[in-house]
C-alpha positions as CSV (number, residue, x, y, z in Angstrom):
1,M,138.9,314.7,49.7
2,K,141.0,311.9,48.4
3,C,140.3,309.8,51.5
4,K,136.5,310.2,51.0
5,T,136.7,309.2,47.4
6,S,138.6,306.0,48.4
7,L,136.1,305.2,51.0
8,F,133.2,305.7,48.6
9,I,134.8,303.4,46.0
10,T,135.4,300.7,48.7
11,A,131.8,301.0,49.9
12,L,130.5,300.7,46.4
13,A,132.6,297.5,45.8
14,V,131.4,296.0,49.0
15,S,127.8,296.8,48.2
16,A,128.0,295.1,44.8
17,F,129.4,291.9,46.2
18,S,128.0,291.6,49.7
19,S,125.1,289.3,50.6
20,N,125.4,290.0,54.3
21,A,121.8,291.4,54.5
22,F,120.5,288.0,53.3
23,T,122.6,285.6,55.4
24,S,120.9,282.5,56.7
25,T,122.4,279.6,58.7
26,T,120.0,276.9,57.4
27,E,120.6,275.7,53.9
28,I,117.9,274.3,51.6
29,S,118.5,270.7,50.5
30,N,117.5,269.0,47.2
31,D,114.8,266.9,48.9
32,Q,113.0,270.1,50.0
33,L,112.4,271.2,46.5
34,Q,109.2,270.5,44.6
35,V,109.3,270.4,40.8
36,E,106.1,270.6,38.8
37,K,105.8,270.3,35.0
38,I,103.6,273.0,33.5
39,H,103.9,272.2,29.8
40,T,106.0,270.4,27.3
41,F,106.8,272.3,24.0
42,D,107.8,270.9,20.7
43,G,111.3,272.5,20.5
44,I,113.7,274.2,22.8
45,P,112.1,276.9,25.0
46,W,115.1,279.3,24.9
47,G,113.7,282.3,26.7
48,I,111.0,283.1,29.2
49,T,109.5,286.3,30.6
50,L,106.6,286.6,33.1
51,L,103.8,289.1,32.3
52,N,102.5,288.5,35.8
53,D,102.3,285.7,38.3
54,D,99.7,283.9,36.1
55,T,101.1,284.3,32.6
56,A,104.4,283.7,30.8
57,I,105.6,284.2,27.3
58,V,108.1,281.7,26.0
59,T,110.3,281.7,22.9
60,I,111.0,278.5,21.0
61,K,114.4,278.5,19.4
62,S,113.2,277.2,16.0
63,G,110.9,280.3,15.7
64,S,107.7,280.1,17.7
65,L,106.3,282.2,20.5
66,Y,103.7,281.1,23.1
67,R,101.6,282.7,25.8
68,V,101.3,280.2,28.7
69,D,98.7,280.1,31.5
70,L,100.9,279.1,34.4
71,D,97.9,277.7,36.4
72,S,96.4,275.4,33.7
73,G,99.4,274.9,31.4
74,Q,97.4,275.9,28.4
75,T,99.2,277.7,25.6
76,Q,98.3,280.1,22.9
77,V,100.5,280.7,19.8
78,I,101.5,284.3,19.2
79,S,102.1,285.0,15.5
80,G,104.0,287.7,13.7
81,L,107.6,286.8,14.1
82,P,110.1,287.8,11.4
83,K,112.3,285.4,9.3
84,L,115.2,284.1,11.3
85,D,118.1,281.7,11.1
86,D,117.6,278.8,13.5
87,S,120.6,276.7,12.3
88,G,123.2,275.7,14.9
89,Q,123.0,277.9,18.0
90,G,120.9,280.5,16.3
91,G,117.2,281.1,16.3
92,L,114.6,282.9,18.4
93,L,116.6,283.6,21.6
94,D,115.8,285.7,24.6
95,I,112.7,287.6,25.5
96,A,112.2,290.3,28.2
97,I,109.3,292.7,29.0
98,L,109.9,296.4,29.6
99,A,107.0,297.4,31.8
100,S,105.9,300.9,32.9
101,N,108.4,300.9,35.7
102,G,111.2,300.2,33.3
103,V,112.3,297.0,35.0
104,S,109.9,294.2,35.7
105,P,106.4,293.0,34.7
106,D,103.4,295.0,35.9
107,N,100.6,293.9,33.5
108,K,97.8,292.6,35.8
109,Q,95.3,295.2,34.6
110,S,95.8,294.7,30.8
111,P,93.1,293.0,28.7
112,K,93.7,289.3,28.3
113,N,94.7,289.5,24.7
114,E,96.5,292.8,24.6
115,L,99.9,293.6,25.9
116,Q,100.7,297.3,26.0
117,E,104.2,297.0,27.3
118,W,107.1,296.3,24.9
119,L,108.4,292.8,24.5
120,Y,112.1,292.8,23.6
121,F,113.6,289.9,21.6
122,T,117.1,288.8,20.6
123,Y,117.3,286.6,17.5
124,S,119.7,285.5,14.8
125,K,118.8,287.7,11.8
126,P,119.8,286.4,8.4
127,S,121.5,288.5,5.7
128,S,123.8,288.1,2.7
129,E,126.8,288.3,5.0
130,G,125.6,285.6,7.3
131,S,123.3,285.9,10.4
132,S,123.9,288.1,13.3
133,T,122.5,288.7,16.8
134,S,119.8,291.4,16.6
135,L,117.6,293.2,19.1
136,A,113.9,293.9,18.4
137,R,110.7,294.8,20.1
138,A,107.0,294.5,19.6
139,K,103.6,294.6,21.3
140,V,100.9,291.9,21.4
141,T,97.3,292.4,20.1
142,E,94.9,289.5,19.8
143,N,97.9,287.0,20.1
144,T,99.7,288.7,17.2
145,L,102.9,290.7,17.4
146,T,102.3,294.3,16.4
147,E,104.5,297.3,15.9
148,W,107.6,295.1,15.3
149,Q,110.8,297.1,15.3
150,D,114.3,295.9,14.6
151,L,116.1,298.2,17.1
152,Y,119.7,297.1,16.5
153,T,121.3,294.6,14.2
154,S,124.9,293.9,15.3
155,N,127.8,293.8,12.9
156,A,128.6,290.3,14.3
157,H,127.9,288.7,10.9
158,E,129.4,285.3,10.4
159,S,128.7,282.4,8.0
160,G,129.0,280.0,10.9
161,N,126.2,279.3,13.4
162,K,128.0,279.5,16.8
163,H,128.0,281.8,19.8
164,Y,125.2,284.2,19.3
165,G,124.8,284.9,23.0
166,S,122.2,286.2,23.8
167,R,120.3,287.6,26.9
168,I,118.6,290.9,27.7
169,A,118.5,293.1,30.8
170,F,117.2,296.6,31.7
171,D,118.7,299.0,34.2
172,G,115.5,300.9,34.9
173,K,117.2,304.1,33.7
174,G,116.2,303.9,30.1
175,H,118.8,301.5,28.9
176,V,118.8,297.9,27.6
177,F,121.8,295.5,27.6
178,F,122.2,292.4,25.4
179,T,125.0,290.0,25.0
180,I,126.7,288.7,21.9
181,G,129.1,285.7,21.6
182,N,132.3,285.8,19.6
183,R,130.5,283.9,16.8
184,G,133.2,281.2,17.0
185,E,136.0,283.5,15.9
186,R,138.2,284.2,18.9
187,D,139.9,287.4,17.8
188,N,136.5,289.1,17.4
189,A,136.2,289.5,21.1
190,Q,139.3,291.9,21.2
191,D,138.4,293.7,18.0
192,L,136.5,296.9,19.1
193,T,135.3,297.6,15.5
194,H,133.4,294.3,15.8
195,Q,130.5,293.8,18.2
196,A,130.9,290.0,18.5
197,G,132.2,288.9,21.9
198,S,130.7,291.9,23.7
199,I,127.9,293.3,25.8
200,L,126.0,296.2,24.1
201,R,124.2,299.0,25.8
202,L,121.5,301.0,24.1
203,N,118.7,303.3,24.9
204,T,115.4,301.4,25.0
205,D,114.5,302.9,21.6
206,G,117.6,301.4,20.0
207,S,119.7,304.5,19.9
208,I,123.2,304.7,21.4
209,P,123.5,306.4,24.8
210,E,125.8,309.5,24.8
211,D,127.6,308.2,27.9
212,N,128.6,304.8,26.5
213,P,132.4,304.2,27.1
214,F,133.5,304.3,23.5
215,V,131.0,306.7,22.0
216,N,133.5,309.3,21.1
217,Q,136.1,307.0,19.6
218,S,135.8,306.8,15.8
219,N,137.5,303.4,15.5
220,V,135.3,301.6,18.1
221,A,131.7,300.3,17.8
222,A,129.9,302.9,20.0
223,A,127.2,300.4,21.3
224,I,129.9,298.3,23.1
225,W,129.7,298.4,26.9
226,S,132.2,295.7,27.7
227,Y,134.2,293.3,25.5
228,G,136.5,290.2,25.7
229,H,133.6,287.8,26.1
230,R,133.5,284.3,24.6
231,N,129.8,283.5,24.7
232,P,127.8,285.2,27.4
233,Q,124.4,283.6,27.7
234,G,123.3,285.1,31.0
235,I,122.9,288.7,32.1
236,Y,121.2,290.3,35.1
237,Y,120.9,293.9,36.3
238,D,120.8,294.1,40.2
239,Q,118.6,297.0,41.1
240,S,119.6,296.8,44.8
241,T,123.2,297.4,44.1
242,Q,122.9,299.1,40.6
243,T,125.3,296.5,39.2
244,L,125.3,294.5,36.0
245,W,126.3,290.8,36.0
246,S,126.9,288.2,33.3
247,N,127.9,284.6,32.9
248,E,129.6,283.0,29.9
249,H,130.8,279.8,28.4
250,G,134.5,278.8,28.4
251,P,136.1,275.9,26.5
252,R,136.7,272.8,28.6
253,G,136.7,274.8,31.8
254,G,136.7,278.5,32.3
255,D,133.0,279.3,32.5
256,E,132.7,282.6,34.4
257,I,130.4,284.9,36.4
258,N,131.5,288.5,36.0
259,L,130.7,291.9,37.4
260,I,130.3,294.0,34.2
261,K,132.0,297.4,34.2
262,S,131.8,300.1,31.6
263,G,134.5,299.8,29.0
264,A,136.2,296.8,30.7
265,N,138.0,294.0,29.0
266,Y,137.1,290.4,30.2
267,G,140.0,288.8,28.5
268,W,138.9,286.3,25.9
269,P,141.1,284.9,24.3
270,I,144.1,286.7,25.9
271,V,143.5,285.0,29.2
272,S,141.3,282.0,30.0
273,H,140.9,279.2,32.5
274,G,139.7,276.9,29.7
275,K,141.6,274.5,27.6
276,E,141.8,273.7,23.9
277,Y,139.3,271.1,22.7
278,W,141.8,269.1,20.6
279,N,144.8,268.7,23.0
280,F,143.8,270.3,26.4
281,S,146.6,272.9,26.1
282,S,146.2,276.3,27.8
283,I,144.7,279.2,25.9
284,G,146.3,282.6,25.7
285,E,148.8,284.1,28.1
286,G,147.6,282.5,31.3
287,T,144.6,283.1,33.6
288,E,145.2,286.7,34.7
289,K,146.7,289.8,33.2
290,E,146.9,293.5,34.2
291,G,144.1,295.5,32.6
292,I,141.8,292.5,32.3
293,E,138.9,292.1,34.8
294,K,139.0,289.1,37.1
295,S,136.0,286.9,37.4
296,L,133.9,286.6,40.5
297,K,133.5,282.8,39.9
298,V,135.2,280.4,37.5
299,F,133.8,276.9,36.8
300,I,136.3,274.1,36.2
301,P,135.1,271.8,34.6
302,S,132.6,273.7,32.5
303,I,128.9,273.6,33.6
304,A,127.8,275.5,30.4
305,P,125.7,278.3,32.1
306,S,122.8,279.5,30.0
307,S,121.0,282.2,32.0
308,L,121.6,284.2,35.2
309,L,119.8,286.0,37.9
310,R,120.5,287.2,41.5
311,Y,117.7,285.8,43.6
312,Q,115.7,288.4,45.7
313,G,112.5,286.4,46.2
314,G,110.6,285.2,49.2
315,E,110.0,281.5,48.4
316,F,113.6,280.5,49.0
317,T,114.6,283.0,51.7
318,N,118.0,281.3,52.3
319,W,118.9,282.1,48.6
320,K,118.5,285.9,48.8
321,G,121.5,287.6,47.3
322,D,122.8,284.4,45.7
323,F,123.3,283.9,41.9
324,L,121.2,281.2,40.2
325,S,122.1,279.9,36.8
326,T,120.8,277.1,34.6
327,A,123.5,274.6,33.5
328,L,123.4,272.8,30.2
329,A,126.4,270.4,30.1
330,K,126.3,269.6,33.8
331,R,122.4,269.5,33.9
332,H,121.6,271.2,37.1
333,L,120.5,274.5,38.8
334,N,123.6,276.2,40.0
335,K,123.7,278.5,43.0
336,V,126.7,280.6,43.9
337,S,126.9,282.5,47.2
338,I,129.3,285.4,47.9
339,N,131.0,285.0,51.3
340,D,131.9,287.9,53.6
341,D,135.5,287.8,52.4
342,G,134.6,288.0,48.7
343,S,135.1,284.3,48.1
344,T,132.3,282.2,46.7
345,S,130.7,278.9,47.5
346,E,128.6,276.7,45.2
347,Q,125.7,274.3,45.4
348,R,124.1,272.2,42.7
349,F,120.4,271.3,42.6
350,L,118.0,269.2,40.4
351,E,120.8,267.0,39.1
352,E,118.4,264.0,39.4
353,L,116.2,265.5,36.6
354,D,119.1,264.9,34.1
355,E,117.9,267.8,32.1
356,R,119.8,270.5,30.1
357,L,118.3,273.5,32.0
358,R,118.1,276.5,29.6
359,S,116.4,279.5,31.1
360,I,115.1,280.9,34.4
361,A,112.6,283.4,35.7
362,V,111.1,284.3,39.1
363,D,107.7,285.7,39.9
364,S,106.7,288.3,42.5
365,N,106.5,285.6,45.2
366,G,109.9,284.2,44.5
367,V,108.6,281.1,42.7
368,I,111.1,279.9,40.1
369,Y,110.3,278.9,36.5
370,L,112.8,276.8,34.5
371,T,112.9,275.6,30.9
372,T,114.7,272.6,29.6
373,D,116.1,271.7,26.2
374,S,113.8,268.7,26.1
375,G,110.9,271.2,25.9
376,K,109.7,271.3,29.5
377,L,108.5,274.4,31.4
378,L,108.9,273.6,35.1
379,R,107.8,275.4,38.4
380,L,110.2,275.1,41.4
381,T,108.9,275.7,44.9
382,L,109.6,274.5,48.4
383,K,107.7,271.4,49.6
384,K,105.0,272.4,52.0
């Protein structure tokens, strides 16, 4: 029995990391990529979700929401947002759609101006204690948000305006995950009474699942799924392997891609590959420590990853199973492949655009959509 258990655990680990089923010998080069501008917004398009292959909804950090026709580039304002704090790194952040299948968009039969599925948002909600990352949901009727519900407001209140996170993912089992940065206070990430520097897991109605790792511990915030994060701005649930992944910002090096496990500690600021901003000295107790999860990938120097997905589409067949992330500081689309031995290899695309790439989405055909901090919504395909 012990042997069977060991084999099962080994097989699960291999399944989570392996991309063998998607291996290809011919890599795609930059000059094979075609970039098309669909629209330019006034502001930073922070989050994007696809209702279907023809329509996207985009959040603007300063507090606007748009429906976008991906064929014509025409936009329609969606009203009804709450008050938010858009100072510093705060504002209207991520958006994701929870469709009838619990995972991905399936809205092709809905009336043009009505969206029956829930749209989920993260945003920086102001209060007398300072703003904090909050999760909300709403529906859309006649280009107005209806049935707005603040599902969960974290206790990550700070007077500063740094490190809110925040991305959203669904597991298809009735749960929603969202990320929260440490709010600029390092020790928050190791304080389990504090939700800053963590990934939270809730039921999709905002309640706390009974099987969360700390739910029965009175001195721990029960919504926490993992902790020890600095500022995770990417999260992705891989349905094929039933695994959760995230990426996060490190200081002057030490950006990470992590396989997220229930109750696990990801180390910040006890361990880090990053350096202090003022004197480049090391942070914490080194780069590894027993009881702290090791990263799948560490970026030195920092690329500033701002979103994450594991590509499963058909347009870029060579990329299946690879991780794609938008990069802010290094201004490119980052691709990380997992090799058969568990090591990783990296490629960088679209550097010639010289754009801070902010968010990423993929349609049912594998076509990629990107947003930039200069306001652009871009479509990425292969040249025909």
